[in-house]
N, CA and C atoms of all chains as a GROMACS GRO file, in nm:
protein
  594
    1MET      N    1  -0.109  -1.414  -1.864
    1MET     CA    2  -0.157  -1.281  -1.910
    1MET      C    3  -0.184  -1.192  -1.788
    2PRO      N    4  -0.100  -1.089  -1.769
    2PRO     CA    5  -0.120  -1.003  -1.651
    2PRO      C    6  -0.247  -0.919  -1.662
    3THR      N    7  -0.306  -0.886  -1.546
    3THR     CA    8  -0.424  -0.799  -1.544
    3THR      C    9  -0.379  -0.653  -1.554
    4GLN      N   10  -0.475  -0.563  -1.572
    4GLN     CA   11  -0.440  -0.420  -1.582
    4GLN      C   12  -0.378  -0.368  -1.453
    5LEU      N   13  -0.426  -0.420  -1.338
    5LEU     CA   14  -0.369  -0.375  -1.210
    5LEU      C   15  -0.225  -0.424  -1.196
    6GLU      N   16  -0.200  -0.546  -1.241
    6GLU     CA   17  -0.064  -0.600  -1.237
    6GLU      C   18   0.029  -0.521  -1.329
    7ILE      N   19  -0.023  -0.482  -1.446
    7ILE     CA   20   0.056  -0.401  -1.538
    7ILE      C   21   0.089  -0.266  -1.473
    8ALA      N   22  -0.011  -0.210  -1.400
    8ALA     CA   23   0.010  -0.081  -1.332
    8ALA      C   24   0.121  -0.093  -1.228
    9MET      N   25   0.122  -0.204  -1.152
    9MET     CA   26   0.223  -0.224  -1.049
    9MET      C   27   0.361  -0.243  -1.114
   10ASN      N   28   0.365  -0.318  -1.222
   10ASN     CA   29   0.492  -0.336  -1.295
   10ASN      C   30   0.543  -0.202  -1.350
   11THR      N   31   0.450  -0.119  -1.394
   11THR     CA   32   0.489   0.012  -1.448
   11THR      C   33   0.560   0.096  -1.341
   12MET      N   34   0.506   0.094  -1.219
   12MET     CA   35   0.569   0.173  -1.110
   12MET      C   36   0.712   0.127  -1.087
   13ILE      N   37   0.734  -0.005  -1.088
   13ILE     CA   38   0.868  -0.060  -1.066
   13ILE      C   39   0.960  -0.020  -1.183
   14ARG      N   40   0.910  -0.036  -1.304
   14ARG     CA   41   0.991  -0.010  -1.423
   14ARG      C   42   1.031   0.138  -1.435
   15ILE      N   43   0.931   0.226  -1.411
   15ILE     CA   44   0.960   0.370  -1.422
   15ILE      C   45   1.062   0.413  -1.318
   16PHE      N   46   1.049   0.362  -1.194
   16PHE     CA   47   1.145   0.398  -1.089
   16PHE      C   48   1.286   0.361  -1.132
   17HIS      N   49   1.305   0.238  -1.178
   17HIS     CA   50   1.440   0.192  -1.212
   17HIS      C   51   1.494   0.260  -1.339
   18GLN      N   52   1.402   0.300  -1.427
   18GLN     CA   53   1.443   0.371  -1.548
   18GLN      C   54   1.516   0.502  -1.513
   19TYR      N   55   1.472   0.567  -1.404
   19TYR     CA   56   1.535   0.693  -1.363
   19TYR      C   57   1.643   0.672  -1.257
   20SER      N   58   1.623   0.572  -1.167
   20SER     CA   59   1.719   0.554  -1.056
   20SER      C   60   1.855   0.505  -1.105
   21CYS      N   61   1.858   0.443  -1.225
   21CYS     CA   62   1.985   0.386  -1.273
   21CYS      C   63   2.072   0.488  -1.345
   22LYS      N   64   2.023   0.612  -1.356
   22LYS     CA   65   2.097   0.710  -1.436
   22LYS      C   66   2.229   0.754  -1.372
   23GLU      N   67   2.232   0.767  -1.240
   23GLU     CA   68   2.354   0.814  -1.173
   23GLU      C   69   2.362   0.762  -1.028
   24GLU      N   70   2.479   0.770  -0.968
   24GLU     CA   71   2.502   0.730  -0.828
   24GLU      C   72   2.441   0.593  -0.797
   25ASP      N   73   2.379   0.580  -0.677
   25ASP     CA   74   2.317   0.454  -0.637
   25ASP      C   75   2.207   0.417  -0.735
   26ARG      N   76   2.222   0.302  -0.804
   26ARG     CA   77   2.125   0.267  -0.909
   26ARG      C   78   1.992   0.220  -0.855
   27PHE      N   79   1.983   0.196  -0.723
   27PHE     CA   80   1.855   0.154  -0.665
   27PHE      C   81   1.785   0.266  -0.588
   28LYS      N   82   1.839   0.390  -0.600
   28LYS     CA   83   1.775   0.505  -0.536
   28LYS      C   84   1.773   0.623  -0.633
   29LEU      N   85   1.672   0.709  -0.615
   29LEU     CA   86   1.663   0.830  -0.697
   29LEU      C   87   1.739   0.942  -0.629
   30SER      N   88   1.832   1.004  -0.700
   30SER     CA   89   1.894   1.126  -0.650
   30SER      C   90   1.792   1.238  -0.666
   31LYS      N   91   1.822   1.354  -0.611
   31LYS     CA   92   1.729   1.467  -0.626
   31LYS      C   93   1.705   1.500  -0.774
   32GLY      N   94   1.813   1.496  -0.850
   32GLY     CA   95   1.804   1.527  -0.994
   32GLY      C   96   1.719   1.425  -1.068
   33GLU      N   97   1.738   1.297  -1.034
   33GLU     CA   98   1.660   1.191  -1.098
   33GLU      C   99   1.512   1.203  -1.062
   34LEU      N  100   1.484   1.233  -0.934
   34LEU     CA  101   1.345   1.249  -0.890
   34LEU      C  102   1.277   1.364  -0.963
   35LYS      N  103   1.349   1.475  -0.974
   35LYS     CA  104   1.294   1.592  -1.041
   35LYS      C  105   1.262   1.560  -1.187
   36MET      N  106   1.355   1.489  -1.252
   36MET     CA  107   1.336   1.452  -1.392
   36MET      C  108   1.214   1.359  -1.406
   37LEU      N  109   1.204   1.263  -1.315
   37LEU     CA  110   1.090   1.170  -1.318
   37LEU      C  111   0.958   1.246  -1.303
   38LEU      N  112   0.952   1.338  -1.205
   38LEU     CA  113   0.828   1.414  -1.182
   38LEU      C  114   0.792   1.497  -1.304
   39GLN      N  115   0.893   1.564  -1.361
   39GLN     CA  116   0.866   1.652  -1.476
   39GLN      C  117   0.822   1.574  -1.600
   40ARG      N  118   0.883   1.458  -1.621
   40ARG     CA  119   0.854   1.384  -1.744
   40ARG      C  120   0.737   1.286  -1.733
   41GLU      N  121   0.717   1.232  -1.612
   41GLU     CA  122   0.618   1.124  -1.598
   41GLU      C  123   0.488   1.165  -1.529
   42LEU      N  124   0.488   1.281  -1.464
   42LEU     CA  125   0.367   1.319  -1.388
   42LEU      C  126   0.312   1.456  -1.425
   43THR      N  127   0.357   1.514  -1.532
   43THR     CA  128   0.314   1.650  -1.569
   43THR      C  129   0.163   1.662  -1.588
   44ASP      N  130   0.107   1.583  -1.679
   44ASP     CA  131  -0.036   1.593  -1.709
   44ASP      C  132  -0.122   1.561  -1.588
   45PHE      N  133  -0.080   1.456  -1.517
   45PHE     CA  134  -0.157   1.410  -1.403
   45PHE      C  135  -0.164   1.519  -1.296
   46LEU      N  136  -0.054   1.588  -1.274
   46LEU     CA  137  -0.049   1.690  -1.169
   46LEU      C  138  -0.131   1.814  -1.206
   47LEU      N  139  -0.154   1.835  -1.334
   47LEU     CA  140  -0.233   1.950  -1.377
   47LEU      C  141  -0.376   1.943  -1.325
   48CYS      N  142  -0.427   1.819  -1.302
   48CYS     CA  143  -0.566   1.804  -1.256
   48CYS      C  144  -0.578   1.825  -1.105
   49GLN      N  145  -0.467   1.842  -1.038
   49GLN     CA  146  -0.471   1.862  -0.893
   49GLN      C  147  -0.518   2.002  -0.858
   50LYS      N  148  -0.592   2.013  -0.750
   50LYS     CA  149  -0.641   2.143  -0.706
   50LYS      C  150  -0.534   2.218  -0.626
   51ASP      N  151  -0.440   2.142  -0.568
   51ASP     CA  152  -0.338   2.203  -0.484
   51ASP      C  153  -0.207   2.216  -0.564
   52PRO      N  154  -0.176   2.339  -0.610
   52PRO     CA  155  -0.057   2.355  -0.694
   52PRO      C  156   0.074   2.331  -0.618
   53GLN      N  157   0.067   2.329  -0.487
   53GLN     CA  158   0.188   2.309  -0.404
   53GLN      C  159   0.210   2.162  -0.370
   54LEU      N  160   0.123   2.076  -0.420
   54LEU     CA  161   0.126   1.936  -0.379
   54LEU      C  162   0.264   1.871  -0.398
   55VAL      N  163   0.322   1.888  -0.516
   55VAL     CA  164   0.451   1.825  -0.544
   55VAL      C  165   0.561   1.882  -0.454
   56ASP      N  166   0.559   2.015  -0.438
   56ASP     CA  167   0.659   2.078  -0.350
   56ASP      C  168   0.649   2.021  -0.209
   57LYS      N  169   0.526   2.007  -0.161
   57LYS     CA  170   0.505   1.953  -0.025
   57LYS      C  171   0.560   1.811  -0.016
   58ILE      N  172   0.530   1.730  -0.119
   58ILE     CA  173   0.576   1.590  -0.118
   58ILE      C  174   0.729   1.586  -0.124
   59MET      N  175   0.788   1.671  -0.206
   59MET     CA  176   0.934   1.672  -0.216
   59MET      C  177   0.997   1.714  -0.082
   60GLN      N  178   0.934   1.809  -0.014
   60GLN     CA  179   0.984   1.850   0.117
   60GLN      C  180   0.978   1.733   0.215
   61ASP      N  181   0.868   1.659   0.210
   61ASP     CA  182   0.854   1.543   0.299
   61ASP      C  183   0.965   1.442   0.271
   62LEU      N  184   0.989   1.418   0.141
   62LEU     CA  185   1.092   1.321   0.104
   62LEU      C  186   1.230   1.370   0.147
   63ASP      N  187   1.251   1.500   0.138
   63ASP     CA  188   1.379   1.559   0.177
   63ASP      C  189   1.406   1.541   0.326
   64ALA      N  190   1.302   1.519   0.402
   64ALA     CA  191   1.317   1.504   0.548
   64ALA      C  192   1.416   1.394   0.585
   65ASN      N  193   1.436   1.301   0.497
   65ASN     CA  194   1.533   1.193   0.522
   65ASN      C  195   1.676   1.246   0.528
   66LYS      N  196   1.695   1.355   0.456
   66LYS     CA  197   1.825   1.424   0.453
   66LYS      C  198   1.939   1.340   0.395
   67ASP      N  199   1.904   1.234   0.324
   67ASP     CA  200   2.012   1.163   0.253
   67ASP      C  201   2.011   1.202   0.105
   68ASN      N  202   1.920   1.295   0.072
   68ASN     CA  203   1.909   1.341  -0.067
   68ASN      C  204   1.884   1.229  -0.166
   69GLU      N  205   1.829   1.119  -0.118
   69GLU     CA  206   1.795   1.010  -0.209
   69GLU      C  207   1.657   0.955  -0.173
   70VAL      N  208   1.590   0.904  -0.275
   70VAL     CA  209   1.454   0.849  -0.257
   70VAL      C  210   1.459   0.702  -0.294
   71ASP      N  211   1.427   0.616  -0.199
   71ASP     CA  212   1.426   0.473  -0.232
   71ASP      C  213   1.288   0.432  -0.287
   72PHE      N  214   1.275   0.306  -0.327
   72PHE     CA  215   1.151   0.264  -0.393
   72PHE      C  216   1.029   0.278  -0.301
   73ASN      N  217   1.048   0.247  -0.172
   73ASN     CA  218   0.936   0.259  -0.077
   73ASN      C  219   0.884   0.403  -0.073
   74GLU      N  220   0.977   0.498  -0.064
   74GLU     CA  221   0.937   0.639  -0.057
   74GLU      C  222   0.869   0.682  -0.188
   75PHE      N  223   0.920   0.631  -0.299
   75PHE     CA  224   0.860   0.662  -0.429
   75PHE      C  225   0.716   0.612  -0.436
   76VAL      N  226   0.695   0.489  -0.390
   76VAL     CA  227   0.560   0.432  -0.396
   76VAL      C  228   0.464   0.508  -0.303
   77VAL      N  229   0.515   0.552  -0.189
   77VAL     CA  230   0.432   0.633  -0.097
   77VAL      C  231   0.391   0.762  -0.167
   78MET      N  232   0.484   0.822  -0.241
   78MET     CA  233   0.453   0.945  -0.314
   78MET      C  234   0.347   0.920  -0.421
   79VAL      N  235   0.364   0.815  -0.499
   79VAL     CA  236   0.267   0.782  -0.605
   79VAL      C  237   0.130   0.754  -0.542
   80ALA      N  238   0.131   0.682  -0.428
   80ALA     CA  239   0.005   0.651  -0.358
   80ALA      C  240  -0.064   0.780  -0.313
   81ALA      N  241   0.013   0.873  -0.256
   81ALA     CA  242  -0.044   0.999  -0.206
   81ALA      C  243  -0.106   1.079  -0.321
   82LEU      N  244  -0.037   1.083  -0.435
   82LEU     CA  245  -0.090   1.155  -0.551
   82LEU      C  246  -0.217   1.087  -0.604
   83THR      N  247  -0.218   0.954  -0.603
   83THR     CA  248  -0.334   0.881  -0.654
   83THR      C  249  -0.455   0.904  -0.564
   84VAL      N  250  -0.431   0.906  -0.432
   84VAL     CA  251  -0.540   0.932  -0.336
   84VAL      C  252  -0.595   1.074  -0.360
   85ALA      N  253  -0.506   1.171  -0.383
   85ALA     CA  254  -0.551   1.309  -0.408
   85ALA      C  255  -0.637   1.315  -0.534
   86CYS      N  256  -0.596   1.245  -0.638
   86CYS     CA  257  -0.674   1.243  -0.762
   86CYS      C  258  -0.807   1.172  -0.744
   87ASN      N  259  -0.806   1.063  -0.666
   87ASN     CA  260  -0.932   0.991  -0.640
   87ASN      C  261  -1.029   1.080  -0.562
   88ASP      N  262  -0.976   1.154  -0.463
   88ASP     CA  263  -1.061   1.244  -0.384
   88ASP      C  264  -1.129   1.344  -0.476
   89TYR      N  265  -1.053   1.397  -0.571
   89TYR     CA  266  -1.107   1.495  -0.666
   89TYR      C  267  -1.215   1.430  -0.754
   90PHE      N  268  -1.187   1.308  -0.801
   90PHE     CA  269  -1.280   1.233  -0.885
   90PHE      C  270  -1.411   1.206  -0.811
   91VAL      N  271  -1.400   1.161  -0.686
   91VAL     CA  272  -1.519   1.129  -0.606
   91VAL      C  273  -1.600   1.256  -0.578
   92GLU      N  274  -1.528   1.365  -0.549
   92GLU     CA  275  -1.594   1.494  -0.523
   92GLU      C  276  -1.676   1.538  -0.645
   93GLN      N  277  -1.617   1.522  -0.762
   93GLN     CA  278  -1.688   1.559  -0.886
   93GLN      C  279  -1.811   1.472  -0.908
   94LEU      N  280  -1.795   1.343  -0.880
   94LEU     CA  281  -1.908   1.250  -0.896
   94LEU      C  282  -2.022   1.288  -0.802
   95LYS      N  283  -1.985   1.322  -0.677
   95LYS     CA  284  -2.088   1.356  -0.577
   95LYS      C  285  -2.157   1.488  -0.613
   96LYS      N  286  -2.080   1.582  -0.669
   96LYS     CA  287  -2.138   1.710  -0.712
   96LYS      C  288  -2.244   1.688  -0.819
   97LYS      N  289  -2.212   1.592  -0.907
   97LYS     CA  290  -2.306   1.562  -1.016
   97LYS      C  291  -2.422   1.476  -0.968
   98GLY      N  292  -2.416   1.437  -0.839
   98GLY     CA  293  -2.523   1.357  -0.781
   98GLY      C  294  -2.528   1.215  -0.833
   99LYS      N  295  -2.410   1.167  -0.880
   99LYS     CA  296  -2.406   1.030  -0.935
   99LYS      C  297  -2.375   0.930  -0.825
  100MET      N  298  -0.173   1.374  -2.377
  100MET     CA  299  -0.134   1.231  -2.384
  100MET      C  300  -0.076   1.189  -2.249
  101PRO      N  301  -0.147   1.104  -2.174
  101PRO     CA  302  -0.095   1.065  -2.041
  101PRO      C  303   0.029   0.977  -2.052
  102THR      N  304   0.116   0.985  -1.951
  102THR     CA  305   0.235   0.899  -1.947
  102THR      C  306   0.195   0.761  -1.893
  103GLN      N  307   0.289   0.667  -1.902
  103GLN     CA  308   0.258   0.531  -1.851
  103GLN      C  309   0.233   0.531  -1.701
  104LEU      N  310   0.304   0.618  -1.628
  104LEU     CA  311   0.284   0.624  -1.483
  104LEU      C  312   0.146   0.682  -1.451
  105GLU      N  313   0.105   0.782  -1.528
  105GLU     CA  314  -0.029   0.840  -1.510
  105GLU      C  315  -0.138   0.736  -1.542
  106ILE      N  316  -0.115   0.658  -1.646
  106ILE     CA  317  -0.210   0.552  -1.681
  106ILE      C  318  -0.219   0.451  -1.567
  107ALA      N  319  -0.102   0.419  -1.506
  107ALA     CA  320  -0.100   0.324  -1.394
  107ALA      C  321  -0.182   0.378  -1.277
  108MET      N  322  -0.168   0.507  -1.248
  108MET     CA  323  -0.242   0.568  -1.137
  108MET      C  324  -0.392   0.568  -1.167
  109ASN      N  325  -0.427   0.602  -1.291
  109ASN     CA  326  -0.569   0.598  -1.330
  109ASN      C  327  -0.625   0.456  -1.320
  110THR      N  328  -0.543   0.358  -1.353
  110THR     CA  329  -0.588   0.218  -1.346
  110THR      C  330  -0.625   0.182  -1.203
  111MET      N  331  -0.543   0.224  -1.106
  111MET     CA  332  -0.573   0.192  -0.965
  111MET      C  333  -0.709   0.250  -0.925
  112ILE      N  334  -0.735   0.374  -0.967
  112ILE     CA  335  -0.863   0.440  -0.934
  112ILE      C  336  -0.980   0.365  -1.002
  113ARG      N  337  -0.961   0.334  -1.131
  113ARG     CA  338  -1.069   0.271  -1.208
  113ARG      C  339  -1.104   0.132  -1.155
  114ILE      N  340  -0.997   0.052  -1.127
  114ILE     CA  341  -1.020  -0.085  -1.080
  114ILE      C  342  -1.093  -0.082  -0.944
  115PHE      N  343  -1.050   0.009  -0.855
  115PHE     CA  344  -1.116   0.017  -0.723
  115PHE      C  345  -1.266   0.042  -0.739
  116HIS      N  346  -1.299   0.142  -0.820
  116HIS     CA  347  -1.441   0.178  -0.835
  116HIS      C  348  -1.521   0.072  -0.910
  117GLN      N  349  -1.453   0.001  -0.999
  117GLN     CA  350  -1.518  -0.108  -1.073
  117GLN      C  351  -1.574  -0.214  -0.977
  118TYR      N  352  -1.502  -0.238  -0.866
  118TYR     CA  353  -1.547  -0.338  -0.769
  118TYR      C  354  -1.627  -0.275  -0.654
  119SER      N  355  -1.590  -0.152  -0.612
  119SER     CA  356  -1.657  -0.092  -0.496
  119SER      C  357  -1.802  -0.057  -0.524
  120CYS      N  358  -1.838  -0.040  -0.654
  120CYS     CA  359  -1.975   0.002  -0.686
  120CYS      C  360  -2.073  -0.115  -0.693
  121LYS      N  361  -2.022  -0.238  -0.670
  121LYS     CA  362  -2.109  -0.354  -0.690
  121LYS      C  363  -2.219  -0.366  -0.584
  122GLU      N  364  -2.187  -0.332  -0.459
  122GLU     CA  365  -2.287  -0.346  -0.353
  122GLU      C  366  -2.261  -0.246  -0.239
  123GLU      N  367  -2.360  -0.226  -0.154
  123GLU     CA  368  -2.350  -0.138  -0.036
  123GLU      C  369  -2.289  -0.001  -0.072
  124ASP      N  370  -2.200   0.051   0.017
  124ASP     CA  371  -2.136   0.180  -0.007
  124ASP      C  372  -2.054   0.175  -0.136
  125ARG      N  373  -2.090   0.258  -0.234
  125ARG     CA  374  -2.025   0.248  -0.366
  125ARG      C  375  -1.884   0.306  -0.367
  126PHE      N  376  -1.844   0.375  -0.258
  126PHE     CA  377  -1.708   0.429  -0.252
  126PHE      C  378  -1.617   0.347  -0.161
  127LYS      N  379  -1.664   0.232  -0.113
  127LYS     CA  380  -1.582   0.143  -0.030
  127LYS      C  381  -1.600  -0.001  -0.076
  128LEU      N  382  -1.492  -0.080  -0.056
  128LEU     CA  383  -1.500  -0.222  -0.088
  128LEU      C  384  -1.551  -0.299   0.033
  129SER      N  385  -1.657  -0.378   0.013
  129SER     CA  386  -1.698  -0.471   0.117
  129SER      C  387  -1.598  -0.586   0.117
  130LYS      N  388  -1.608  -0.674   0.216
  130LYS     CA  389  -1.517  -0.789   0.219
  130LYS      C  390  -1.529  -0.873   0.093
  131GLY      N  391  -1.653  -0.892   0.048
  131GLY     CA  392  -1.677  -0.973  -0.072
  131GLY      C  393  -1.618  -0.908  -0.196
  132GLU      N  394  -1.634  -0.774  -0.206
  132GLU     CA  395  -1.579  -0.702  -0.322
  132GLU      C  396  -1.427  -0.708  -0.322
  133LEU      N  397  -1.367  -0.692  -0.202
  133LEU     CA  398  -1.220  -0.698  -0.191
  133LEU      C  399  -1.168  -0.834  -0.233
  134LYS      N  400  -1.235  -0.938  -0.185
  134LYS     CA  401  -1.192  -1.074  -0.218
  134LYS      C  402  -1.199  -1.097  -0.369
  135MET      N  403  -1.309  -1.051  -0.430
  135MET     CA  404  -1.327  -1.066  -0.575
  135MET      C  405  -1.218  -0.991  -0.650
  136LEU      N  406  -1.189  -0.870  -0.605
  136LEU     CA  407  -1.084  -0.788  -0.669
  136LEU      C  408  -0.948  -0.860  -0.661
  137LEU      N  409  -0.915  -0.912  -0.542
  137LEU     CA  410  -0.786  -0.980  -0.524
  137LEU      C  411  -0.777  -1.103  -0.615
  138GLN      N  412  -0.885  -1.181  -0.617
  138GLN     CA  413  -0.885  -1.304  -0.696
  138GLN      C  414  -0.876  -1.278  -0.846
  139ARG      N  415  -0.945  -1.174  -0.892
  139ARG     CA  416  -0.951  -1.150  -1.036
  139ARG      C  417  -0.840  -1.060  -1.089
  140GLU      N  418  -0.792  -0.969  -1.005
  140GLU     CA  419  -0.698  -0.868  -1.055
  140GLU      C  420  -0.554  -0.887  -1.010
  141LEU      N  421  -0.531  -0.972  -0.910
  141LEU     CA  422  -0.394  -0.986  -0.858
  141LEU      C  423  -0.343  -1.130  -0.856
  142THR      N  424  -0.411  -1.219  -0.921
  142THR     CA  425  -0.372  -1.361  -0.916
  142THR      C  426  -0.230  -1.387  -0.968
  143ASP      N  427  -0.202  -1.349  -1.091
  143ASP     CA  428  -0.071  -1.376  -1.151
  143ASP      C  429   0.040  -1.306  -1.074
  144PHE      N  430   0.013  -1.182  -1.037
  144PHE     CA  431   0.114  -1.101  -0.968
  144PHE      C  432   0.152  -1.165  -0.834
  145LEU      N  433   0.053  -1.216  -0.763
  145LEU     CA  434   0.079  -1.274  -0.631
  145LEU      C  435   0.155  -1.405  -0.640
  146LEU      N  436   0.147  -1.471  -0.753
  146LEU     CA  437   0.217  -1.599  -0.771
  146LEU      C  438   0.368  -1.581  -0.761
  147CYS      N  439   0.418  -1.460  -0.797
  147CYS     CA  440   0.563  -1.436  -0.795
  147CYS      C  441   0.613  -1.402  -0.655
  148GLN      N  442   0.522  -1.390  -0.561
  148GLN     CA  443   0.563  -1.358  -0.424
  148GLN      C  444   0.623  -1.479  -0.355
  149LYS      N  445   0.722  -1.454  -0.271
  149LYS     CA  446   0.785  -1.563  -0.197
  149LYS      C  447   0.704  -1.599  -0.073
  150ASP      N  448   0.626  -1.502  -0.024
  150ASP     CA  449   0.549  -1.524   0.099
  150ASP      C  450   0.404  -1.556   0.064
  151PRO      N  451   0.366  -1.686   0.073
  151PRO     CA  452   0.230  -1.724   0.032
  151PRO      C  453   0.122  -1.667   0.125
  152GLN      N  454   0.163  -1.620   0.242
  152GLN     CA  455   0.067  -1.566   0.339
  152GLN      C  456   0.047  -1.415   0.323
  153LEU      N  457   0.115  -1.355   0.224
  153LEU     CA  458   0.116  -1.210   0.212
  153LEU      C  459  -0.025  -1.150   0.206
  154VAL      N  460  -0.110  -1.206   0.121
  154VAL     CA  461  -0.245  -1.150   0.105
  154VAL      C  462  -0.326  -1.166   0.234
  155ASP      N  463  -0.314  -1.283   0.296
  155ASP     CA  464  -0.385  -1.306   0.422
  155ASP      C  465  -0.343  -1.203   0.527
  156LYS      N  466  -0.212  -1.178   0.534
  156LYS     CA  467  -0.160  -1.082   0.631
  156LYS      C  468  -0.216  -0.942   0.603
  157ILE      N  469  -0.217  -0.905   0.472
  157ILE     CA  470  -0.268  -0.773   0.436
  157ILE      C  471  -0.417  -0.763   0.467
  158MET      N  472  -0.491  -0.868   0.438
  158MET     CA  473  -0.636  -0.866   0.467
  158MET      C  474  -0.661  -0.854   0.617
  159GLN      N  475  -0.579  -0.922   0.697
  159GLN     CA  476  -0.593  -0.911   0.842
  159GLN      C  477  -0.568  -0.768   0.888
  160ASP      N  478  -0.465  -0.705   0.830
  160ASP     CA  479  -0.436  -0.565   0.864
  160ASP      C  480  -0.554  -0.476   0.830
  161LEU      N  481  -0.611  -0.498   0.711
  161LEU     CA  482  -0.724  -0.416   0.669
  161LEU      C  483  -0.844  -0.439   0.759
  162ASP      N  484  -0.861  -0.564   0.801
  162ASP     CA  485  -0.972  -0.598   0.890
  162ASP      C  486  -0.963  -0.526   1.024
  163ALA      N  487  -0.844  -0.483   1.059
  163ALA     CA  488  -0.823  -0.417   1.188
  163ALA      C  489  -0.916  -0.296   1.208
  164ASN      N  490  -0.962  -0.239   1.098
  164ASN     CA  491  -1.055  -0.125   1.106
  164ASN      C  492  -1.189  -0.167   1.166
  165LYS      N  493  -1.220  -0.294   1.146
  165LYS     CA  494  -1.342  -0.354   1.200
  165LYS      C  495  -1.472  -0.295   1.146
  166ASP      N  496  -1.462  -0.220   1.035
  166ASP     CA  497  -1.588  -0.176   0.973
  166ASP      C  498  -1.622  -0.266   0.855
  167ASN      N  499  -1.537  -0.367   0.835
  167ASN     CA  500  -1.558  -0.462   0.725
  167ASN      C  501  -1.563  -0.394   0.589
  168GLU      N  502  -1.502  -0.277   0.579
  168GLU     CA  503  -1.498  -0.209   0.450
  168GLU      C  504  -1.358  -0.152   0.427
  169VAL      N  505  -1.320  -0.144   0.301
  169VAL     CA  506  -1.188  -0.093   0.264
  169VAL      C  507  -1.208   0.031   0.179
  170ASP      N  508  -1.157   0.146   0.226
  170ASP     CA  509  -1.171   0.266   0.145
  170ASP      C  510  -1.054   0.277   0.047
  171PHE      N  511  -1.056   0.380  -0.037
  171PHE     CA  512  -0.954   0.390  -0.142
  171PHE      C  513  -0.813   0.404  -0.084
  172ASN      N  514  -0.801   0.481   0.025
  172ASN     CA  515  -0.668   0.498   0.087
  172ASN      C  516  -0.610   0.364   0.130
  173GLU      N  517  -0.693   0.283   0.195
  173GLU     CA  518  -0.648   0.151   0.241
  173GLU      C  519  -0.612   0.061   0.122
  174PHE      N  520  -0.691   0.071   0.015
  174PHE     CA  521  -0.664  -0.008  -0.105
  174PHE      C  522  -0.529   0.029  -0.165
  175VAL      N  523  -0.501   0.160  -0.172
  175VAL     CA  524  -0.375   0.205  -0.231
  175VAL      C  525  -0.256   0.162  -0.145
  176VAL      N  526  -0.274   0.164  -0.013
  176VAL     CA  527  -0.169   0.119   0.078
  176VAL      C  528  -0.139  -0.029   0.051
  177MET      N  529  -0.245  -0.107   0.028
  177MET     CA  530  -0.227  -0.250  -0.001
  177MET      C  531  -0.152  -0.270  -0.134
  178VAL      N  532  -0.194  -0.198  -0.237
  178VAL     CA  533  -0.127  -0.210  -0.367
  178VAL      C  534   0.020  -0.168  -0.354
  179ALA      N  535   0.044  -0.060  -0.278
  179ALA     CA  536   0.182  -0.012  -0.257
  179ALA      C  537   0.266  -0.119  -0.188
  180ALA      N  538   0.209  -0.181  -0.083
  180ALA     CA  539   0.283  -0.284  -0.008
  180ALA      C  540   0.318  -0.403  -0.099
  181LEU      N  541   0.223  -0.443  -0.182
  181LEU     CA  542   0.249  -0.554  -0.275
  181LEU      C  543   0.354  -0.517  -0.378
  182THR      N  544   0.349  -0.393  -0.424
  182THR     CA  545   0.446  -0.347  -0.525
  182THR      C  546   0.586  -0.342  -0.465
  183VAL      N  547   0.596  -0.296  -0.341
  183VAL     CA  548   0.727  -0.292  -0.272
  183VAL      C  549   0.781  -0.435  -0.257
  184ALA      N  550   0.694  -0.529  -0.221
  184ALA     CA  551   0.737  -0.668  -0.205
  184ALA      C  552   0.789  -0.724  -0.337
  185CYS      N  553   0.719  -0.693  -0.446
  185CYS     CA  554   0.764  -0.740  -0.578
  185CYS      C  555   0.894  -0.674  -0.619
  186ASN      N  556   0.907  -0.544  -0.587
  186ASN     CA  557   1.032  -0.474  -0.621
  186ASN      C  558   1.150  -0.533  -0.542
  187ASP      N  559   1.127  -0.564  -0.415
  187ASP     CA  560   1.233  -0.625  -0.332
  187ASP      C  561   1.281  -0.754  -0.397
  188TYR      N  562   1.186  -0.833  -0.444
  188TYR     CA  563   1.219  -0.961  -0.508
  188TYR      C  564   1.299  -0.937  -0.637
  189PHE      N  565   1.254  -0.839  -0.716
  189PHE     CA  566   1.319  -0.803  -0.842
  189PHE      C  567   1.464  -0.758  -0.818
  190VAL      N  568   1.483  -0.671  -0.718
  190VAL     CA  569   1.617  -0.618  -0.687
  190VAL      C  570   1.708  -0.730  -0.636
  191GLU      N  571   1.650  -0.818  -0.554
  191GLU     CA  572   1.726  -0.932  -0.500
  191GLU      C  573   1.777  -1.021  -0.615
  192GLN      N  574   1.690  -1.046  -0.712
  192GLN     CA  575   1.729  -1.128  -0.827
  192GLN      C  576   1.839  -1.061  -0.909
  193LEU      N  577   1.824  -0.929  -0.926
  193LEU     CA  578   1.926  -0.854  -1.001
  193LEU      C  579   2.061  -0.861  -0.931
  194LYS      N  580   2.060  -0.846  -0.797
  194LYS     CA  581   2.184  -0.848  -0.720
  194LYS      C  582   2.248  -0.986  -0.722
  195LYS      N  583   2.164  -1.092  -0.721
  195LYS     CA  584   2.215  -1.230  -0.728
  195LYS      C  585   2.289  -1.253  -0.858
  196LYS      N  586   2.233  -1.193  -0.965
  196LYS     CA  587   2.294  -1.209  -1.097
  196LYS      C  588   2.416  -1.118  -1.112
  197GLY      N  589   2.440  -1.035  -1.009
  197GLY     CA  590   2.554  -0.943  -1.012
  197GLY      C  591   2.538  -0.831  -1.112
  198LYS      N  592   2.411  -0.797  -1.143
  198LYS     CA  593   2.387  -0.689  -1.241
  198LYS      C  594   2.379  -0.554  -1.172
   0.00000   0.00000   0.00000
């Protein structure tokens, strides 16, 4: 019986491959696949971000590779960066409330 | 309605705070809290790893800070590293099967 954290890790792997297999290299996200993944899988989550440019900034960073593809490592770094940003916001709110 | 990826990201935040609030600094994991989190939340997942020393290596890396505490950023880096290792194994198996 997997734990919730293990299910979360499996979800990251599954979602990546669900989009990466659509076209070209099946183990990498093309720009189109990445955009589709962001729009469909991260819409609500990104709404809670204070920085509306966050996704654009991350996409620019990923583009720095200049191969126009995102491998699983880069994808996980992106998810980690977004999660840290959301945690920062959560902690800030908790501290404001004096909890 | 959050997506599965958003739920996965929320799970990482929730699990971290569930353990970090047990003692001392409530926004950081002490060594004891980290060990408890690894033992309770990552046991099954780690069993599928080919490298039995993986967790020890990650803990040593985290210890490099020498403050004996793990903040959320460090925790997410650890989860990301484990997820990449599991994905590598998954992709290797797929390629072996010629899929």
